[in-house]
C-alpha positions as CSV (number, residue, x, y, z in Angstrom):
1,M,-49.0,43.2,1.3
2,P,-46.0,41.9,-0.6
3,D,-42.9,44.1,-1.0
4,P,-42.9,45.6,-4.5
5,L,-39.1,45.8,-4.6
6,R,-36.7,43.2,-5.8
7,L,-34.1,44.8,-3.5
8,P,-34.3,47.3,-0.7
9,V,-32.2,49.8,-2.7
10,F,-32.6,53.4,-3.9
11,A,-30.7,54.4,-7.0
12,A,-29.4,57.5,-5.2
13,P,-30.5,60.9,-6.5
14,M,-27.3,62.2,-8.1
15,F,-26.7,65.8,-9.3
16,L,-26.3,66.0,-13.1
17,V,-26.5,62.2,-13.3
18,S,-30.0,61.0,-12.4
19,G,-32.7,61.7,-15.0
20,P,-36.0,60.2,-16.1
21,D,-34.4,57.3,-18.0
22,L,-32.4,56.2,-15.0
23,V,-35.4,56.6,-12.6
24,I,-37.7,54.6,-14.9
25,A,-35.1,51.9,-15.5
26,A,-34.3,51.5,-11.8
27,C,-38.0,51.3,-10.9
28,K,-38.7,48.7,-13.6
29,A,-35.7,46.6,-12.4
30,G,-37.2,46.4,-8.9
31,I,-35.5,49.2,-6.9
32,V,-36.5,52.8,-6.1
33,G,-35.5,55.3,-8.8
34,A,-34.7,58.8,-7.5
35,F,-33.5,62.1,-9.0
36,P,-32.8,65.6,-7.6
37,T,-35.1,68.3,-8.8
38,P,-32.2,70.7,-9.4
39,N,-31.2,68.5,-12.4
40,C,-34.0,70.4,-14.2
41,R,-33.0,74.0,-14.6
42,S,-36.5,75.1,-15.5
43,I,-39.8,74.4,-13.7
44,E,-41.2,73.4,-17.1
45,Q,-38.6,70.7,-17.6
46,L,-39.2,69.4,-14.1
47,D,-43.0,69.1,-14.8
48,E,-42.1,67.2,-18.0
49,W,-39.8,64.8,-16.2
50,M,-42.2,64.0,-13.4
51,T,-45.1,63.6,-15.8
52,R,-43.1,61.0,-17.8
53,I,-41.8,59.2,-14.7
54,K,-45.2,58.9,-13.2
55,A,-46.7,57.6,-16.4
56,E,-44.1,55.0,-17.0
57,V,-43.4,53.6,-13.5
58,G,-47.1,53.0,-12.7
59,T,-47.6,51.9,-9.2
60,R,-43.8,51.3,-8.5
61,P,-42.3,53.6,-5.9
62,W,-40.1,56.5,-7.0
63,C,-38.5,59.4,-5.3
64,A,-37.9,63.1,-5.8
65,N,-35.0,64.8,-4.0
66,L,-35.5,68.5,-3.0
67,V,-32.9,71.0,-1.9
68,T,-34.5,72.8,1.1
69,H,-31.5,75.1,1.7
70,S,-32.6,78.8,2.2
71,S,-30.8,79.8,-1.0
72,N,-33.1,77.7,-3.2
73,A,-35.5,80.3,-4.4
74,R,-37.3,77.8,-6.6
75,L,-38.4,75.6,-3.7
76,P,-42.0,76.7,-3.7
77,Q,-42.4,75.9,-7.4
78,D,-40.8,72.5,-6.9
79,L,-43.2,71.8,-4.0
80,A,-46.2,72.7,-6.2
81,L,-45.1,70.0,-8.7
82,I,-44.5,67.6,-5.8
83,A,-48.1,68.1,-4.9
84,K,-49.2,67.6,-8.5
85,H,-47.2,64.4,-9.3
86,Q,-47.1,62.9,-5.8
87,P,-43.9,60.9,-5.7
88,P,-44.3,58.3,-2.9
89,F,-40.9,59.3,-1.4
90,V,-39.5,62.8,-1.1
91,V,-36.0,63.2,0.2
92,T,-34.9,66.6,1.4
93,A,-31.3,67.7,1.4
94,L,-29.0,70.6,2.5
95,G,-31.7,72.0,4.8
96,S,-34.5,71.2,7.2
97,P,-37.2,68.8,5.9
98,K,-39.9,71.1,7.4
99,P,-40.8,73.0,4.2
100,A,-41.8,69.7,2.4
101,I,-43.7,68.0,5.2
102,E,-47.2,69.6,4.8
103,T,-47.2,69.2,1.0
104,V,-46.0,65.6,1.0
105,H,-48.2,64.5,3.9
106,A,-51.3,66.0,2.3
107,Y,-51.2,63.2,-0.3
108,G,-49.9,60.4,1.9
109,G,-46.2,60.5,0.8
110,T,-43.1,59.9,3.0
111,V,-40.6,62.6,3.8
112,I,-37.0,61.4,4.2
113,A,-34.3,63.8,5.4
114,D,-30.7,63.5,4.3
115,V,-28.5,63.7,7.4
116,T,-24.8,63.4,8.0
117,S,-24.7,63.4,11.8
118,V,-26.7,62.1,14.8
119,A,-27.4,65.7,15.8
120,L,-28.9,66.5,12.4
121,A,-30.9,63.2,12.6
122,K,-32.5,64.3,15.8
123,K,-33.3,67.7,14.4
124,A,-34.9,66.2,11.3
125,I,-37.1,63.9,13.4
126,A,-38.1,66.9,15.6
127,A,-39.0,68.8,12.5
128,G,-41.4,66.1,11.4
129,A,-39.5,63.9,9.0
130,D,-40.9,60.4,8.6
131,G,-37.5,58.9,7.9
132,L,-33.8,59.5,7.6
133,A,-31.2,59.0,4.8
134,C,-28.0,58.6,6.8
135,I,-25.1,59.7,4.5
136,C,-22.0,58.1,5.7
137,A,-18.3,58.0,5.1
138,G,-17.6,56.7,1.6
139,A,-20.6,58.3,-0.1
140,G,-20.1,60.1,-3.4
141,G,-21.1,63.7,-3.9
142,H,-21.9,65.4,-0.6
143,T,-20.6,62.9,1.9
144,G,-20.5,62.1,5.6
145,T,-17.9,61.0,8.1
146,L,-19.5,58.3,10.1
147,S,-19.3,54.5,9.6
148,P,-22.6,53.2,8.2
149,F,-22.8,50.6,11.0
150,A,-22.0,53.1,13.7
151,F,-24.5,55.6,12.3
152,I,-27.3,53.0,12.0
153,S,-26.7,51.8,15.6
154,A,-26.7,55.4,17.0
155,V,-29.9,56.3,15.1
156,R,-31.8,53.1,16.0
157,A,-31.2,54.0,19.7
158,F,-33.9,56.7,19.4
159,F,-35.7,56.2,16.0
160,D,-37.6,53.2,14.6
161,G,-38.9,54.7,11.4
162,P,-37.7,54.3,7.8
163,L,-34.0,54.4,7.5
164,I,-31.9,54.6,4.4
165,V,-28.1,54.3,4.7
166,G,-25.5,55.2,2.0
167,G,-21.8,55.3,1.8
168,G,-19.4,53.0,-0.1
169,I,-21.9,50.2,-0.4
170,S,-21.1,48.7,-3.8
171,D,-22.4,45.2,-3.9
172,G,-25.3,43.0,-2.8
173,A,-23.4,41.7,0.2
174,G,-23.1,45.2,1.4
175,V,-26.8,45.7,1.0
176,A,-27.5,42.6,3.0
177,G,-25.1,43.8,5.7
178,A,-26.7,47.2,6.1
179,I,-30.2,45.6,6.3
180,A,-28.9,43.1,8.9
181,A,-27.5,46.1,10.9
182,G,-30.9,47.8,11.0
183,A,-31.4,49.8,7.9
184,D,-34.6,49.5,5.8
185,Y,-33.0,50.6,2.5
186,V,-29.6,51.3,1.0
187,Y,-28.6,54.3,-1.2
188,M,-26.4,53.2,-4.1
189,G,-25.1,56.0,-6.3
190,T,-21.7,55.3,-7.9
191,S,-22.7,52.0,-9.4
192,F,-25.5,53.7,-11.3
193,I,-23.4,56.7,-12.6
194,A,-22.1,54.1,-15.1
195,A,-25.6,52.9,-16.0
196,E,-26.4,53.2,-19.7
197,E,-29.5,55.3,-18.7
198,S,-27.7,57.9,-16.6
199,L,-27.1,61.5,-17.7
200,A,-23.3,61.1,-17.1
201,P,-21.2,61.7,-20.2
202,A,-19.2,58.8,-21.7
203,A,-15.9,60.3,-20.5
204,Y,-17.2,60.3,-16.9
205,K,-18.3,56.7,-17.1
206,D,-14.9,55.7,-18.6
207,M,-13.1,57.6,-15.8
208,L,-15.2,55.6,-13.2
209,A,-14.3,52.3,-14.8
210,A,-10.6,53.2,-14.6
211,A,-10.6,54.7,-11.1
212,Q,-9.8,53.1,-7.7
213,I,-10.5,54.3,-4.2
214,E,-7.1,56.1,-4.1
215,D,-8.4,58.4,-6.9
216,L,-10.9,60.1,-4.6
217,L,-10.6,63.3,-2.6
218,V,-13.1,64.8,-0.1
219,S,-13.2,68.6,-0.3
220,A,-15.6,71.4,0.4
221,G,-13.7,73.6,-2.1
222,I,-16.2,73.0,-5.0
223,T,-19.7,73.5,-3.5
224,G,-19.1,74.7,0.0
225,T,-20.1,71.3,1.5
226,P,-17.6,68.4,1.8
227,A,-18.0,66.1,-1.2
228,S,-16.1,63.2,-2.7
229,W,-14.4,64.0,-6.1
230,L,-12.4,62.1,-8.7
231,K,-8.9,63.5,-8.6
232,P,-8.4,63.1,-12.4
233,S,-11.5,65.2,-13.0
234,L,-10.2,67.9,-10.7
235,R,-6.9,67.9,-12.6
236,D,-8.7,68.0,-16.0
237,N,-10.4,71.2,-14.7
238,G,-7.2,73.0,-13.7
239,M,-7.3,72.2,-9.9
240,D,-4.6,70.7,-7.8
241,P,-6.0,67.9,-5.5
242,D,-3.2,68.7,-3.1
243,N,-4.0,72.4,-2.9
244,M,-7.8,72.7,-3.2
245,P,-9.4,76.2,-3.0
246,D,-11.2,77.4,0.1
247,A,-14.9,76.5,0.5
248,P,-17.1,79.0,-1.4
249,G,-20.4,80.2,0.1
250,R,-23.1,77.7,-0.2
251,A,-25.7,78.6,-2.9
252,Y,-28.2,76.1,-4.1
253,D,-30.8,78.0,-6.1
254,S,-32.2,75.4,-8.6
255,S,-33.1,78.1,-11.1
256,Q,-29.6,79.5,-11.6
257,S,-27.5,78.8,-14.6
258,F,-24.6,76.3,-14.5
259,K,-22.4,78.7,-16.3
260,G,-19.2,79.5,-14.4
261,K,-20.0,77.1,-11.5
262,R,-17.1,74.9,-10.4
263,W,-19.3,71.9,-9.8
264,A,-20.7,71.9,-13.4
265,D,-17.5,70.3,-14.9
266,V,-16.0,68.2,-12.1
267,W,-17.1,64.6,-11.4
268,S,-17.7,62.8,-8.1
269,A,-17.7,59.2,-7.0
270,G,-18.0,57.2,-3.8
271,Q,-15.6,54.6,-2.2
272,G,-17.4,51.9,-4.2
273,V,-15.8,53.2,-7.4
274,G,-13.6,50.1,-7.7
275,A,-16.6,47.9,-8.3
276,V,-17.5,49.8,-11.5
277,K,-16.0,48.0,-14.5
278,G,-17.9,49.5,-17.4
279,T,-21.2,50.8,-18.7
280,E,-24.2,48.5,-18.3
281,P,-28.0,48.8,-18.3
282,A,-29.5,49.5,-14.9
283,A,-31.4,46.2,-15.1
284,V,-28.1,44.3,-15.4
285,I,-26.7,46.1,-12.4
286,V,-29.7,45.4,-10.3
287,E,-29.8,41.7,-11.3
288,R,-26.1,41.3,-10.3
289,L,-26.8,43.1,-7.0
290,A,-29.8,40.8,-6.4
291,R,-27.7,37.6,-7.0
292,E,-25.1,38.9,-4.5
293,Y,-27.7,39.9,-2.0
294,D,-29.4,36.5,-2.2
295,A,-26.0,34.7,-1.9
296,A,-25.2,36.8,1.2
297,Q,-28.5,35.9,2.8
298,A,-27.8,32.3,2.1
299,R,-24.4,32.5,3.8
300,L,-26.0,34.0,6.9
301,A,-28.7,31.4,7.0
302,A,-26.1,28.6,6.6
303,R,-24.0,30.0,9.3
304,R,-27.0,30.1,11.6
305,E,-27.8,26.5,10.9
306,R,-24.3,25.5,11.7
307,S,-24.4,27.3,15.0
308,L,-27.6,25.6,15.9
309,A,-26.4,22.1,14.9
């Protein structure tokens, strides 16, 4: 069966950024569109989003991202909508994949668990996850600490199932490198924050275009989990990047209001931020990545031919 994807890439599910327009545009451009269900603060809105996505992407693969942390009281309702709309991929985050497995497997879907360490990867597989999303150093939002290449190598020593890798991969050459190293797919987030179809406000997109890697700070002081933040955004919200607050208790209830939450007004980015030059349609971003990916593959093929000559 031919691969339905132009590129082995997920437009990563980004909190307060990924919505139905971005998911649909990504899928139509030939990658997997994804969104986190907490972006909908009501179960009715989530139903509307998933109804629209399913109708517009047709048979193209798409992905819903669930927060399975014990603080998410809305998880059973989210799972009921997962069963109704049947996204081909479901990525679980900030908790065990176990709560999603029965629901997703019942319709033949694939459960991918977000992990930031080899130990968590082993726990996720033991809990029944079909695949892993290895979140590495350089990722935007909630981030990891391991090199993508080291993480892939370590996981492939004990797991041969679907593997997504994300963290600072900002061009098609990086995608090709990750696939060559043993990943099946690549998460790309920061590049798609600036997509025309994203939910990010214009000021956020402008900040990305002006930012470089030196403008990032990893801190747990916003959500309770280490995440990569734009320093100018922290300053705009009265925080000192050199003196961040202590990590708050982790609370990820999808039904709770944004009001008064630190994370509602600060903006994140990954180490690929320097590749963002401005706002573009998702299809344009994907086409550029595809050209870079094809060029990287051609370089590898040419090098192999020279070595055999």
